[in-house]
C-alpha positions in Angstrom: 34.3 -0.5 42.4 31.4 -1.5 40.3 30.8 -1.2 36.7 27.5 -1.1 34.7 27.4 -1.9 31.1 24.5 -0.3 29.3 23.5 -1.5 25.9 21.2 0.7 23.6 20.2 -1.1 20.4 20.3 1.1 17.3 16.9 1.8 15.9 15.5 2.7 12.4 12.3 4.1 11.1 10.2 2.4 8.4 8.5 4.7 6.0 6.0 3.2 3.7 3.8 4.4 1.0 0.6 3.1 -0.6 0.1 4.6 -4.1 -3.1 4.3 -6.1 -3.1 4.2 -9.8 -6.8 4.4 -10.5 -7.6 7.8 -12.1 -8.1 9.3 -8.7 -11.0 6.9 -7.9 -13.2 8.3 -10.7 -15.0 4.9 -10.8 -15.5 4.5 -7.0 -13.5 1.1 -6.9 -11.1 2.0 -4.2 -11.8 0.4 -0.8 -12.4 2.5 2.3 -9.7 0.7 4.2 -6.8 -1.7 3.4 -4.6 -4.0 5.5 -0.9 -4.6 4.9 1.5 -6.5 7.0 5.0 -5.3 8.0 7.8 -7.9 8.0 11.5 -7.9 8.8 14.3 -10.2 7.6 18.1 -10.4 8.2 20.7 -12.7 6.7 20.5 -16.0 8.7 17.2 -15.1 10.4 13.8 -16.2 9.1 11.2 -13.7 8.0 9.3 -12.4 10.9 5.9 -10.6 10.9 6.2 -7.4 12.8 2.5 -6.5 12.7 -0.5 -5.3 10.7 -1.2 -1.7 9.4 -4.8 -0.9 8.6 -5.1 2.2 6.5 -8.4 4.0 6.2 -8.8 6.6 3.5 -11.1 9.4 2.9 -11.4 12.9 4.5 -10.4 11.6 7.9 -7.4 9.3 6.9 -6.2 7.1 9.7 -3.9 4.3 10.2 -3.7 1.8 13.0 -0.8 -0.6 13.9 -1.2 -3.9 15.7 2.0 -5.6 16.7 2.2 -9.3 16.0 1.9 -11.4 19.2 5.3 -13.3 18.4 7.1 -10.0 17.6 10.0 -9.1 19.8 12.1 -5.9 19.5 15.5 -5.9 21.1 15.2 -2.5 22.8 11.6 -3.1 23.8 8.3 -3.5 22.0 6.9 -0.4 23.6 9.3 1.7 21.5 7.6 0.8 18.2 5.1 3.6 17.2 3.1 4.6 14.0 2.4 7.8 12.6 0.8 8.9 9.3 1.2 11.7 6.9 -1.6 13.4 5.0 -3.1 11.8 2.0 -1.2 13.6 -0.8 -2.2 12.8 -4.3 -4.1 9.7 -3.3 -1.0 8.2 -1.6 -1.3 6.8 1.9 2.1 7.2 3.9 2.9 5.6 7.2 6.1 5.8 9.4 6.9 3.2 12.0 9.6 4.3 14.5 11.7 2.5 17.1 12.4 -0.7 15.0 15.6 -2.7 15.6 18.3 -1.9 13.2 20.1 -5.2 13.7 18.8 -8.7 14.3 19.9 -10.9 17.2 22.8 -12.2 15.1 24.2 -8.7 14.3 23.0 -8.6 10.7 21.1 -5.6 9.6 17.3 -5.9 9.3 15.3 -5.3 6.1 11.8 -4.2 6.7 9.1 -4.4 4.0 5.3 -4.7 3.5 3.0 -7.2 1.9 -0.6 -6.4 1.1 -2.9 -8.8 3.0 -5.7 -9.0 0.3 -5.6 -7.0 -3.0 -9.0 -5.3 -3.7 -10.9 -6.7 -6.6 -10.2 -4.8 -9.9 -6.7 -4.0 -8.8 -3.2 -5.6 -9.1 -0.6 -4.8 -6.6 3.1 -4.1 -7.4 5.9 -3.7 -4.9 5.1 -6.5 -2.5 8.1 -7.0 -0.4 9.2 -3.3 -0.5 8.3 -0.1 1.2 6.2 1.1 -1.6 3.0 -0.6 -2.6 1.1 0.4 -5.7 -2.4 -0.7 -6.5 -3.2 -0.6 -10.2 -6.8 -0.5 -11.4 -7.5 -3.2 -14.1 -10.6 -4.1 -16.0 -12.3 -3.8 -19.2 -14.6 -1.2 -20.4 -17.2 -2.1 -23.0 -18.8 0.6 -25.0 -21.8 0.5 -27.3 -22.2 3.3 -29.8 -25.7 3.9 -31.2 -25.6 5.9 -34.5 -28.7 8.0 -35.0 -29.7 11.0 -37.0 -31.1 14.3 -35.7 -34.5 12.6 -35.5 -33.2 9.6 -33.4 -33.5 7.2 -36.4 -30.9 4.5 -36.7 -28.3 5.3 -39.4 -27.7 2.9 -42.2 -24.4 1.0 -42.2 -23.2 3.0 -45.1 -23.2 6.2 -43.0 -21.3 4.6 -40.0 -17.6 5.0 -40.1 -15.6 1.7 -39.9 -13.4 3.1 -37.3 -13.5 5.8 -34.5 -10.8 7.0 -32.2 -11.5 7.8 -28.5 -9.4 10.2 -26.5 -7.3 8.7 -23.6 -9.0 8.8 -20.2 
């Protein structure tokens, strides 16, 4: 009589989202691509880089996933796959399947992303979570030239001391 013990590790999916808070890129400041790193951590186990996700926006949105050379998945690295969802409202979504639910010590793994480099004119919120949001920052300087119907500059006495602009 012989017995065979089969072990099948439980797996989870990581779903991440990249949001843009930049007025639908009206100012053309959003980069064409962005790199974020996927990490995992479990109690008693040091943070481990799983791999890099490169997101490319535009009409033909794509994403690629490259596993880190030191990453080891209990049930096999070949089970880790990436899929993307359509760009909805300027949000880039990715799903990585086949990730270990538990670390080698039996503790549950937590998966999260960190943005590799935040594009200029943006700040990032949500590093260390599944959802990253890039917020457009900056300063807009306006110069108002007050003229009459003949394009002559108006005297200071005709210029209001304060004007209110509608929100963008």
